[in-house]
C-alpha positions as CSV (number, residue, x, y, z in Angstrom):
1,M,-49.4,152.3,97.4
2,T,-52.5,151.6,95.3
3,T,-53.0,148.2,93.8
4,T,-52.4,149.7,90.3
5,T,-49.0,151.1,91.4
6,L,-48.0,147.8,92.8
7,A,-49.1,146.0,89.7
8,V,-47.0,148.3,87.5
9,L,-43.9,147.6,89.6
10,V,-44.3,143.8,89.2
11,P,-43.1,143.6,85.6
12,L,-41.0,146.8,85.9
13,L,-38.6,145.6,88.6
14,P,-37.2,142.7,86.6
15,F,-36.9,144.9,83.5
16,L,-34.8,147.4,85.6
17,G,-32.8,144.6,87.0
18,A,-32.0,143.3,83.5
19,A,-30.9,146.8,82.3
20,A,-28.7,147.3,85.4
21,G,-27.2,143.8,85.1
22,L,-26.2,144.5,81.5
23,L,-24.6,147.8,82.4
24,L,-22.7,146.6,85.4
25,G,-21.8,143.1,84.2
26,G,-18.4,144.2,82.9
27,T,-17.5,147.0,85.4
28,A,-19.0,145.7,88.7
29,P,-19.5,141.9,88.5
30,G,-20.1,141.7,92.2
31,F,-23.6,143.3,91.7
32,V,-24.7,140.9,89.0
33,R,-26.0,138.1,91.2
34,P,-27.9,140.4,93.6
35,L,-29.4,142.2,90.5
36,A,-30.4,138.8,89.2
37,V,-32.1,137.5,92.3
38,L,-33.6,140.6,94.1
39,P,-35.8,142.1,91.4
40,P,-37.8,138.9,90.7
41,L,-38.0,138.3,94.5
42,A,-39.4,141.8,95.0
43,S,-41.8,141.2,92.1
44,L,-43.0,138.0,93.9
45,V,-43.7,139.9,97.1
46,L,-45.6,142.6,95.2
47,A,-47.5,140.0,93.1
48,V,-48.7,138.4,96.3
49,L,-49.8,141.7,97.7
50,V,-51.7,142.4,94.4
51,A,-53.4,139.0,94.7
52,V,-54.3,139.6,98.3
53,R,-55.9,143.0,97.4
54,Q,-57.6,141.6,94.4
55,G,-58.9,138.7,96.4
56,G,-60.3,136.8,93.5
57,D,-63.2,139.2,93.3
58,Q,-63.8,142.1,90.9
59,A,-61.0,142.6,88.4
60,V,-58.7,145.5,88.8
61,D,-58.8,147.7,85.7
62,A,-56.7,150.8,84.9
63,H,-55.7,152.4,81.6
64,T,-54.1,155.5,80.1
65,G,-54.1,156.6,76.5
66,L,-51.1,156.7,74.2
67,T,-50.4,158.8,71.2
68,P,-53.6,158.7,68.9
69,T,-53.3,156.1,66.2
70,G,-56.0,157.5,63.9
71,S,-58.0,154.3,64.0
72,V,-58.3,151.7,66.8
73,P,-56.8,153.3,69.9
74,I,-53.9,151.6,71.8
75,E,-53.8,152.1,75.6
76,L,-51.5,151.2,78.4
77,A,-54.0,149.1,80.4
78,L,-54.1,146.7,83.3
79,H,-56.7,144.0,83.7
80,I,-56.0,141.8,86.8
81,D,-58.6,139.2,87.6
82,G,-58.1,136.1,89.8
83,F,-56.4,134.2,87.0
84,A,-53.9,137.0,86.3
85,A,-53.1,137.4,90.0
86,L,-52.3,133.7,90.5
87,V,-50.4,133.3,87.3
88,A,-48.2,136.3,88.1
89,I,-47.3,134.7,91.4
90,L,-46.3,131.5,89.6
91,V,-44.2,133.4,87.1
92,A,-42.4,135.5,89.8
93,F,-42.0,132.4,92.0
94,V,-40.4,130.2,89.4
95,A,-38.3,133.0,88.0
96,T,-36.9,133.7,91.5
97,C,-36.1,130.0,92.0
98,V,-34.4,129.8,88.6
99,Q,-32.3,132.8,89.3
100,I,-31.2,131.5,92.7
101,Y,-30.5,128.1,91.2
102,S,-28.5,129.6,88.3
103,T,-26.1,131.4,90.7
104,G,-24.7,128.0,91.6
105,Y,-25.3,126.2,88.3
106,L,-23.6,128.9,86.2
107,R,-21.2,130.3,88.8
108,D,-18.1,129.9,86.6
109,D,-19.8,130.8,83.3
110,P,-18.2,134.0,81.8
111,R,-21.5,134.8,80.1
112,Y,-23.5,134.7,83.3
113,P,-24.2,138.5,83.4
114,S,-25.9,138.5,80.0
115,Y,-27.7,135.2,80.9
116,A,-29.1,136.6,84.1
117,A,-30.2,139.8,82.4
118,L,-32.0,137.9,79.7
119,V,-33.8,135.7,82.3
120,S,-34.9,138.9,84.1
121,L,-36.1,140.4,80.8
122,F,-37.9,137.2,80.0
123,T,-39.6,137.3,83.3
124,S,-40.6,140.9,82.8
125,A,-42.1,140.2,79.4
126,M,-44.2,137.3,80.7
127,L,-45.5,139.4,83.6
128,L,-46.4,142.1,81.1
129,V,-48.4,139.5,79.2
130,V,-50.2,138.4,82.4
131,Y,-51.2,141.9,83.6
132,S,-51.8,143.6,80.3
133,G,-55.3,144.8,79.6
134,D,-54.5,145.8,76.0
135,L,-53.8,143.3,73.2
136,I,-51.0,145.4,71.6
137,V,-49.2,145.8,74.9
138,L,-49.7,142.0,75.4
139,L,-48.2,141.5,72.0
140,V,-45.1,143.4,73.0
141,G,-44.4,141.1,75.9
142,W,-45.3,138.1,73.6
143,E,-42.6,139.1,71.1
144,V,-40.0,140.0,73.7
145,M,-40.3,136.5,75.1
146,G,-39.6,135.1,71.6
147,I,-36.4,137.2,71.3
148,C,-35.2,136.2,74.8
149,S,-35.8,132.6,74.1
150,Y,-33.7,132.8,71.0
151,F,-30.7,134.1,72.9
152,L,-31.2,131.8,76.0
153,V,-31.7,128.6,74.0
154,G,-28.5,129.5,72.1
155,H,-26.5,130.2,75.2
156,Y,-24.0,127.5,74.3
157,W,-23.6,129.0,70.9
158,E,-20.3,127.2,70.4
159,T,-22.2,124.0,69.7
160,P,-24.1,123.5,66.4
161,E,-27.0,121.9,68.3
162,A,-27.6,125.1,70.3
163,R,-27.3,127.4,67.3
164,A,-29.7,125.2,65.3
165,A,-32.2,124.9,68.2
166,S,-32.3,128.7,68.9
167,L,-32.9,129.4,65.2
168,K,-35.6,126.8,65.0
169,A,-37.4,128.0,68.1
170,F,-37.4,131.6,66.7
171,L,-38.6,130.6,63.2
172,V,-41.3,128.2,64.3
173,T,-42.8,130.6,66.9
174,K,-42.6,133.5,64.4
175,L,-44.4,131.3,61.9
176,G,-47.3,131.1,64.3
177,D,-47.1,134.8,65.2
178,V,-47.9,136.0,61.7
179,P,-51.5,134.7,61.7
180,F,-51.7,135.6,65.4
181,L,-51.0,139.2,64.5
182,I,-53.6,139.2,61.7
183,G,-56.1,137.7,64.1
184,L,-55.5,140.4,66.7
185,F,-56.1,143.1,64.1
186,A,-59.2,141.4,62.9
187,L,-60.5,141.0,66.5
188,A,-59.8,144.7,67.3
189,T,-61.5,145.8,64.0
190,D,-64.7,143.9,64.9
191,A,-64.6,145.0,68.6
192,G,-63.4,148.6,67.8
193,S,-60.8,148.4,70.5
194,F,-57.7,146.5,71.6
195,R,-58.8,146.7,75.2
196,I,-59.6,143.2,76.5
197,T,-62.6,144.3,78.5
198,R,-64.1,145.9,75.4
199,V,-63.3,142.9,73.2
200,L,-65.1,140.7,75.7
201,G,-68.0,143.1,75.8
202,A,-68.3,143.0,72.0
203,V,-68.4,139.2,72.1
204,A,-71.1,139.2,74.7
205,S,-73.2,141.6,72.7
206,G,-72.8,139.6,69.5
207,H,-70.7,142.2,67.6
208,L,-68.0,139.8,66.6
209,H,-68.7,139.2,62.9
210,H,-66.0,136.6,62.1
211,P,-65.5,134.5,65.2
212,T,-64.3,131.3,63.5
213,L,-61.8,133.0,61.3
214,I,-60.4,135.1,64.2
215,A,-60.3,132.1,66.6
216,L,-58.4,129.9,64.1
217,L,-55.9,132.7,63.3
218,L,-55.2,133.2,67.0
219,L,-54.9,129.5,67.5
220,A,-52.0,129.4,65.1
221,G,-50.0,131.8,67.3
222,V,-51.0,129.8,70.4
223,A,-49.9,126.6,68.8
224,G,-46.5,128.1,68.1
225,K,-45.9,129.7,71.5
226,S,-47.4,126.9,73.6
227,A,-45.8,124.1,71.5
228,Q,-49.1,122.4,70.4
229,F,-49.4,120.2,67.4
230,P,-48.3,120.8,64.6
231,L,-46.0,123.7,65.7
232,H,-44.5,121.8,68.7
233,T,-41.3,120.6,67.2
234,W,-39.1,123.4,68.4
235,L,-39.6,122.6,72.1
236,P,-37.7,119.3,72.4
237,D,-34.8,120.8,70.4
238,A,-34.8,123.8,72.8
239,M,-33.3,121.5,75.4
240,A,-29.9,122.6,74.0
241,G,-30.1,125.6,76.3
242,P,-29.0,125.5,80.0
243,T,-31.3,123.5,82.3
244,P,-32.5,126.5,84.3
245,V,-33.7,128.1,81.0
246,S,-35.6,124.9,80.2
247,A,-37.2,125.1,83.6
248,L,-38.3,128.7,83.1
249,I,-39.6,128.2,79.6
250,H,-41.5,125.0,80.4
251,A,-42.9,126.0,83.8
252,A,-43.9,129.6,83.8
253,T,-43.1,131.6,80.7
254,M,-43.2,131.2,76.9
255,V,-45.3,128.0,76.6
256,A,-47.7,129.1,79.4
257,A,-48.4,132.4,77.5
258,G,-50.5,130.7,74.8
259,V,-52.7,128.8,77.3
260,Y,-53.1,132.0,79.4
261,F,-54.1,134.0,76.3
262,I,-56.9,131.6,75.4
263,A,-58.0,131.5,79.0
264,R,-58.2,135.3,79.0
265,L,-60.1,135.5,75.7
266,L,-62.1,132.2,76.0
267,P,-65.4,133.8,75.1
268,V,-64.0,134.7,71.7
269,F,-63.3,131.0,71.1
270,E,-66.6,129.8,72.6
271,A,-68.3,132.0,70.0
272,S,-67.3,129.4,67.4
273,S,-68.2,125.7,67.9
274,A,-65.9,124.8,65.0
275,A,-62.9,126.5,66.7
276,M,-63.6,124.6,69.9
277,V,-63.6,121.3,68.1
278,V,-60.4,122.2,66.3
279,L,-58.9,123.1,69.7
280,A,-60.1,119.8,71.2
281,V,-58.5,117.8,68.3
282,M,-55.3,119.8,68.6
283,A,-55.2,119.1,72.3
284,A,-55.9,115.4,71.8
285,V,-53.3,114.8,69.2
286,T,-50.8,116.8,71.2
287,M,-51.5,114.8,74.4
288,A,-51.3,111.3,73.0
289,G,-48.5,111.9,70.5
290,S,-46.2,113.7,72.9
291,A,-46.7,111.0,75.5
292,L,-45.7,108.3,73.0
293,A,-42.7,110.3,72.0
294,A,-41.6,110.8,75.6
295,L,-41.7,107.1,76.2
296,A,-39.1,106.6,73.5
297,Q,-36.6,109.4,74.3
298,D,-33.1,108.7,75.6
299,D,-32.2,112.3,76.6
300,I,-33.7,113.0,80.0
301,K,-34.4,116.6,79.1
302,R,-36.2,115.6,75.9
303,V,-38.4,113.3,78.0
304,L,-39.4,116.2,80.1
305,A,-39.8,118.4,77.0
306,Y,-42.3,116.1,75.5
307,S,-43.9,115.8,78.9
308,T,-44.5,119.6,78.9
309,I,-46.1,119.4,75.5
310,G,-48.5,116.7,76.8
311,Q,-49.4,118.7,79.9
312,L,-50.0,121.8,77.8
313,G,-52.3,119.5,75.8
314,Y,-54.3,118.9,79.0
315,M,-54.6,122.7,79.5
316,T,-55.8,123.4,76.0
317,G,-58.1,120.4,76.4
318,A,-59.7,122.1,79.4
319,L,-60.1,125.3,77.4
320,A,-61.6,123.2,74.5
321,V,-64.4,122.2,76.9
322,G,-64.9,125.7,78.1
323,D,-63.4,125.4,81.6
324,R,-60.6,128.0,81.9
325,G,-60.6,127.4,85.7
326,A,-59.4,123.9,85.2
327,A,-56.9,125.0,82.6
328,V,-55.3,127.6,84.8
329,F,-55.4,125.3,87.8
330,H,-53.4,122.7,85.9
331,L,-51.1,125.5,84.6
332,L,-50.3,126.5,88.2
333,S,-49.8,123.0,89.4
334,H,-47.7,122.0,86.4
335,G,-45.5,125.1,86.8
336,A,-44.3,124.0,90.2
337,F,-43.6,120.3,89.5
338,K,-42.2,120.9,86.0
339,A,-39.7,123.5,87.3
340,L,-38.7,121.0,89.9
341,L,-38.3,118.2,87.3
342,F,-36.0,120.3,85.2
343,L,-33.9,121.7,88.0
344,A,-33.5,118.3,89.6
345,A,-32.6,116.9,86.1
346,G,-29.8,119.5,86.0
347,V,-28.3,118.1,89.2
348,V,-28.7,114.5,87.9
349,I,-27.0,115.4,84.6
350,H,-24.1,117.0,86.4
351,A,-23.7,114.0,88.7
352,A,-23.9,111.4,85.8
353,G,-21.9,113.4,83.3
354,T,-24.4,112.7,80.6
355,N,-28.0,113.4,79.5
356,S,-28.5,109.8,78.4
357,L,-30.9,107.6,80.3
358,A,-29.2,104.6,78.7
359,A,-25.9,105.6,80.2
360,M,-27.5,106.3,83.6
361,S,-29.1,102.8,83.6
362,R,-25.5,101.5,83.6
363,M,-24.6,103.5,86.7
364,K,-25.1,102.1,90.1
365,G,-25.7,104.3,93.1
366,L,-26.6,107.5,91.3
367,R,-29.4,108.2,93.7
368,E,-26.9,108.1,96.6
369,R,-24.8,110.7,94.8
370,V,-27.7,113.2,94.6
371,P,-30.1,112.4,97.4
372,D,-31.8,115.8,97.3
373,A,-32.5,115.5,93.5
374,Y,-33.6,111.9,94.0
375,W,-36.3,112.6,96.6
376,T,-37.6,115.8,95.1
377,M,-37.6,114.4,91.6
378,T,-39.6,111.4,92.9
379,V,-42.2,113.8,94.3
380,A,-42.3,115.7,91.0
381,L,-42.7,112.5,88.9
382,L,-45.6,111.4,91.2
383,A,-47.2,114.7,90.7
384,L,-46.7,114.4,86.9
385,A,-48.2,111.0,86.9
386,A,-51.2,112.4,88.8
387,I,-50.9,110.0,91.7
388,P,-53.0,111.2,94.7
389,P,-52.4,113.1,96.9
390,F,-49.8,115.0,94.8
391,S,-50.8,118.3,93.2
392,G,-50.9,116.9,89.6
393,F,-53.7,114.6,90.6
394,F,-56.1,117.4,91.6
395,S,-55.4,119.6,88.6
396,K,-55.5,116.9,86.0
397,E,-58.7,115.5,87.5
398,S,-60.3,118.9,87.2
399,V,-59.5,118.8,83.5
400,L,-60.9,115.3,83.0
401,G,-64.0,116.2,85.1
402,A,-64.7,119.2,83.0
403,A,-64.4,117.0,79.8
404,E,-66.8,114.5,81.4
405,H,-69.4,117.1,82.1
406,V,-69.3,118.4,78.5
407,A,-69.3,114.9,77.1
408,T,-72.3,113.8,79.1
409,G,-74.2,117.0,78.5
410,S,-74.1,118.3,82.1
411,T,-72.8,121.6,80.9
412,G,-73.1,123.4,77.6
413,H,-69.9,125.4,77.4
414,A,-68.6,123.5,74.4
415,P,-69.8,120.9,71.8
416,G,-70.2,117.4,73.2
417,A,-67.8,116.1,70.6
418,A,-65.1,118.2,72.1
419,G,-65.8,116.7,75.5
420,W,-65.5,113.1,74.3
421,I,-62.3,113.9,72.3
422,V,-60.6,115.5,75.3
423,L,-61.9,112.8,77.8
424,V,-60.7,109.8,75.8
425,A,-57.3,111.4,74.9
426,G,-56.8,112.5,78.5
427,L,-57.4,109.0,79.9
428,L,-55.1,107.4,77.4
429,T,-52.4,110.1,78.1
430,A,-52.8,109.4,81.9
431,L,-51.6,105.8,81.3
432,L,-48.8,106.9,79.0
433,T,-47.7,109.7,81.3
434,A,-47.3,107.3,84.3
435,A,-45.4,104.9,82.0
436,Y,-42.8,107.4,80.8
437,A,-42.5,108.9,84.3
438,A,-41.8,105.4,85.8
439,R,-39.4,104.7,82.9
440,L,-37.4,107.9,83.6
441,W,-37.2,107.1,87.4
442,L,-36.2,103.5,86.9
443,L,-33.5,104.2,84.3
444,A,-32.1,107.2,86.2
445,F,-32.1,106.0,89.7
446,R,-32.2,102.2,89.5
447,G,-29.2,101.6,87.3
448,R,-27.0,98.6,87.5
449,G,-23.3,98.5,86.6
450,A,-20.3,100.6,87.5
451,E,-20.4,103.0,90.3
452,A,-21.7,106.5,89.4
453,P,-19.0,109.2,89.3
454,D,-18.6,111.3,92.4
455,H,-18.5,115.0,91.6
456,G,-19.1,116.2,95.1
457,R,-22.2,117.9,96.6
458,Q,-24.1,120.5,94.8
459,P,-24.1,124.1,95.9
460,L,-26.6,124.9,98.6
461,T,-28.4,127.4,96.3
462,M,-29.3,124.5,94.0
463,T,-30.5,122.0,96.6
464,V,-32.5,124.5,98.6
465,V,-34.5,125.5,95.5
466,L,-35.4,121.9,94.9
467,W,-37.0,121.5,98.3
468,V,-38.8,124.8,98.0
469,L,-40.4,123.7,94.7
470,A,-41.2,120.3,96.2
471,V,-43.6,121.9,98.7
472,P,-46.2,123.1,96.1
473,S,-45.7,119.9,94.1
474,L,-46.9,118.0,97.0
475,A,-49.5,120.3,98.6
476,F,-50.7,122.9,96.1
477,G,-53.4,120.7,94.5
478,G,-55.3,119.9,97.7
479,L,-55.0,123.5,99.0
480,A,-56.2,125.0,95.7
481,Y,-59.4,123.0,95.2
482,R,-60.4,123.4,98.8
483,S,-59.6,127.1,99.4
484,L,-59.3,128.9,96.1
485,P,-62.5,128.1,94.1
486,G,-63.4,131.8,94.0
487,W,-60.2,132.5,92.1
488,F,-61.3,130.2,89.3
489,D,-64.6,131.7,88.2
490,G,-66.3,130.0,91.2
491,R,-66.0,126.6,89.5
492,D,-66.0,123.5,91.6
493,L,-62.6,122.0,91.3
494,T,-63.3,118.8,93.3
495,P,-62.3,115.7,91.3
496,T,-65.2,113.6,90.0
497,L,-65.4,110.0,91.2
498,L,-65.6,108.3,87.8
499,T,-62.6,110.1,86.1
500,S,-60.6,109.9,89.3
501,I,-61.0,106.1,89.5
502,L,-60.4,105.6,85.8
503,S,-57.3,107.9,85.5
504,T,-55.7,106.8,88.7
505,G,-56.2,103.2,87.7
506,L,-54.8,103.7,84.3
507,A,-51.8,105.6,85.8
508,L,-51.1,102.6,88.1
509,V,-51.4,100.2,85.2
510,G,-49.0,102.3,83.2
511,G,-46.5,102.3,86.0
512,L,-46.8,98.6,86.7
513,L,-46.5,97.8,83.0
514,T,-43.3,99.8,82.8
515,Y,-41.9,98.2,85.9
516,G,-42.6,94.8,84.5
517,A,-41.0,95.7,81.2
518,W,-38.0,97.1,83.0
519,Q,-37.6,93.8,84.9
520,R,-37.6,91.8,81.7
521,T,-35.2,94.0,79.8
522,S,-32.9,94.2,82.8
523,A,-32.8,90.4,83.0
524,L,-32.0,90.2,79.3
525,A,-29.4,93.0,79.5
526,A,-27.7,91.2,82.4
527,R,-26.9,88.2,80.2
528,V,-25.0,90.3,77.6
529,P,-22.3,92.8,78.8
530,A,-22.8,96.3,77.5
531,V,-20.3,97.6,75.1
532,P,-19.8,101.3,75.2
533,A,-18.9,102.9,71.9
534,P,-15.6,104.7,71.9
535,S,-16.1,108.4,72.3
536,F,-13.5,111.1,72.5
537,E,-16.1,113.5,73.9
538,W,-17.0,111.2,76.7
539,E,-13.4,110.7,77.7
540,H,-12.8,114.5,77.5
541,L,-15.9,115.0,79.7
542,Q,-14.7,112.6,82.3
543,G,-11.3,114.4,82.4
544,E,-13.0,117.8,82.8
545,A,-15.2,116.4,85.6
546,A,-12.3,114.9,87.4
547,A,-10.3,118.1,87.1
548,H,-13.1,120.3,88.4
549,P,-15.2,118.2,90.8
550,E,-16.7,121.3,92.4
551,G,-16.9,123.2,89.1
552,D,-19.6,124.7,87.0
553,A,-22.5,122.3,86.3
554,S,-23.0,124.0,83.0
555,L,-19.6,122.7,81.9
556,V,-20.9,119.1,82.1
557,E,-24.1,120.0,80.3
558,A,-22.4,121.8,77.5
559,H,-20.3,118.8,76.7
560,A,-23.3,116.4,77.1
561,L,-25.4,118.6,74.9
562,A,-25.6,116.3,71.9
563,D,-25.8,113.2,74.1
564,H,-22.1,112.8,74.1
565,G,-20.9,110.0,76.3
566,P,-21.7,106.3,76.2
567,A,-25.1,106.9,74.6
568,D,-24.4,104.1,72.1
569,L,-24.6,101.4,74.7
570,V,-26.1,98.2,73.4
571,H,-28.4,95.9,75.4
572,T,-29.6,98.7,77.7
573,P,-32.6,97.8,79.9
574,D,-35.1,100.2,78.3
575,P,-38.7,99.3,79.0
576,G,-39.9,101.8,76.4
577,R,-38.6,99.6,73.6
578,L,-40.6,96.6,74.9
579,L,-43.8,98.7,75.5
580,L,-43.8,100.4,72.1
581,G,-42.5,97.6,69.9
582,R,-42.2,98.7,66.3
583,L,-43.6,102.1,67.1
584,H,-40.5,102.9,69.2
585,R,-38.3,104.0,66.3
586,H,-41.0,106.3,64.9
587,A,-41.8,107.8,68.4
588,A,-38.1,108.4,69.1
589,V,-37.9,110.9,66.2
590,G,-41.2,112.6,66.9
591,F,-43.1,110.5,64.3
592,H,-40.9,112.1,61.6
593,L,-42.7,115.4,61.7
594,D,-39.4,117.3,61.3
595,A,-38.7,115.2,58.2
596,V,-42.1,116.1,56.8
597,Y,-41.4,119.8,57.4
598,T,-38.0,119.4,55.8
599,A,-39.6,117.9,52.7
600,L,-42.5,120.3,52.5
601,F,-40.8,123.6,53.5
602,V,-37.1,123.5,54.1
603,R,-36.0,121.8,50.9
604,P,-38.3,123.9,48.6
605,V,-37.0,127.0,50.2
606,Q,-33.4,125.8,49.9
607,A,-34.1,124.9,46.2
608,G,-35.5,128.3,45.6
609,A,-32.5,129.9,47.3
610,S,-30.2,127.9,45.1
611,L,-32.2,128.9,42.0
612,V,-31.9,132.6,43.0
613,R,-28.2,132.2,43.6
614,F,-27.8,130.6,40.2
615,L,-29.7,133.3,38.4
616,D,-27.8,136.0,40.3
617,S,-24.4,134.5,39.5
618,E,-24.9,133.0,36.0
619,V,-27.5,135.3,34.5
620,V,-27.5,138.7,36.1
621,E,-23.7,138.7,36.6
622,T,-23.2,137.6,33.0
623,Y,-25.3,140.5,31.8
624,V,-23.5,142.9,34.0
625,R,-20.1,141.6,32.9
626,G,-21.2,141.8,29.2
627,A,-22.5,145.3,29.6
628,A,-19.2,146.3,31.0
629,A,-17.1,144.4,28.4
630,L,-18.5,146.3,25.3
631,P,-17.5,149.8,26.4
632,R,-14.1,148.3,27.5
633,L,-13.5,146.9,24.0
634,L,-14.6,150.2,22.3
635,G,-12.3,152.1,24.6
636,A,-9.4,149.8,23.7
637,A,-10.0,150.3,20.0
638,V,-10.1,154.1,20.4
639,R,-7.0,154.0,22.6
640,R,-5.1,152.2,19.9
641,A,-6.0,155.0,17.4
642,Q,-4.5,157.6,19.6
643,T,-0.9,157.2,18.5
644,G,0.3,160.8,18.9
645,N,1.6,160.9,15.3
646,V,0.4,164.0,13.4
647,Q,1.0,162.4,10.0
648,T,-1.3,159.5,11.0
649,Y,-4.1,161.9,12.1
650,V,-3.8,163.9,8.8
651,S,-3.9,160.7,6.8
652,A,-7.0,159.5,8.6
653,L,-8.6,162.9,8.1
654,L,-7.9,162.8,4.3
655,A,-9.1,159.2,4.1
656,G,-12.3,160.2,5.9
657,T,-12.8,163.2,3.5
658,V,-12.3,161.0,0.5
659,V,-14.9,158.5,1.8
660,L,-17.4,161.2,2.4
661,V,-16.9,162.7,-1.1
662,V,-17.3,159.3,-2.7
663,A,-20.5,158.7,-0.6
664,V,-21.9,162.1,-1.7
665,V,-21.2,161.5,-5.4
666,L,-22.7,158.0,-5.2
667,V,-25.9,159.4,-3.5
668,A,-26.1,162.2,-6.0
669,T,-25.7,159.9,-9.0
670,G,-28.3,157.5,-7.7
671,A,-30.7,160.3,-7.2
């Protein structure tokens, strides 16, 4: 097979698997799991073959025309460079791990067939975005991912949290997609084509007439899809979906699409210095703000959600300083350890029976209940905190090194201001990242109190996936910067000495500060017994877990969705409260950004809807009712006159004749 044929099959196989899974889900359920796992696994093998053949050298391009549009042509096109080849491997790898994990995690879920099909369709759409060489075809995959996320986040539609989260994710991402679509059309109009190669050629030749406007319009879509400030608020709420869905969205699809899109069209953004500074500011606010918010969250999945937002900020920061190699390097590294974090968190949630870190801090021996999750999550958290020699260290240092080069004027890919903004924010975020990673680890696995519940060992499919993902979390960074520089535009990915010392030192300081704060709060908490608030849901959850110790992990998560359980514990040893002080209550609610959006957008729209409803019911309906009442009254009057008595009719006729004669006489006399 040619490389082009293999590349076409990579997104096609998961799509066919999704279609077959939906058709056979009701009639032949035994085929659902093979159809969920085998297509992404085959896509992974083919993506590796495509990468080997591409070799990080000349991009593979192929295209065929569609029906003439009468203006700018739309083509089915492939454009596979080193970035696309590596990102496709990441997407297929994480999707395969998620599908295997889900066979155990959702084994008793009656909606598993539709879930598995949607995950496959999600994977297919992301692979289409990665390989597409035409912006309209890329847009198709972009929008299909948005639709799939709506259904997957709302998988537990029985709960109001899941329904609200799915609707919010859909609306916020669509809000960004409107200017994104306008930007695509403006870009294609200037370039004369939707083909990515021709667009880049137009930029290189100076034929892009409105670079700042186009870049800012495209950034709005990227901010929505990749959960960047100020359109990031949907991502923490999206944790209402199943944990494997969270792993897929945060590690390899959806949020990665925006970063990848900028990396692919980076010359368009580099054509505008203003756009690069805006991108740098957006990345800096996203990094620092999300790290502070993560330090104040009680839900373990929301901690990881804000962590994803912050790591995406690092990626956009690398793009803001003109280094797409560092951005994609961190995208690949982050994909492995973030998928591991979410899947391990799913195991921990099932074992603890709650999402609440406060509740876990009152459980002794949780790490003995889930040893696989404990060790693999420790590896992933060290990678997240960028502690050498874990993969996150190398990729994050490549970002900070690129920012340092721009800030000091060593390279001229972006304005120096952008370099300083990204560098300072990145170093601050390194400290905060280590702090919230240490907090999560201490509260989840160093709890003190009653023995953690024993729900039995997890299915083998879940634990094996954790160890598979632990390998790249530990080794990918060192392997990539040593042996794959040609795949990243030939850029040197070796960490710089200054930023390595600074960021690692700050990370160690953040971890030590958190440990010290945890020791102090634990000592204080030990003096006052914790008082769990009464909770029917928690008691019901304990009963369900006891009745089904080997049951579906999603059952526990569905009940713990809204932090049910002893989340109202007082005097919990939370170092985040001590570290943040008065800032804690603001950080815990995402610095009230949702409240601001509610005041600026939600309430005015609701008020407008109430006004329209009032006008419709009280004004329009009154007019309609009045217009119908007059003919009804006239009809009633005429009906009363129809008595059926001939004498009455003759009398009325004579009376009318007399009236007419009198009227004629009066008129004639007056004349």
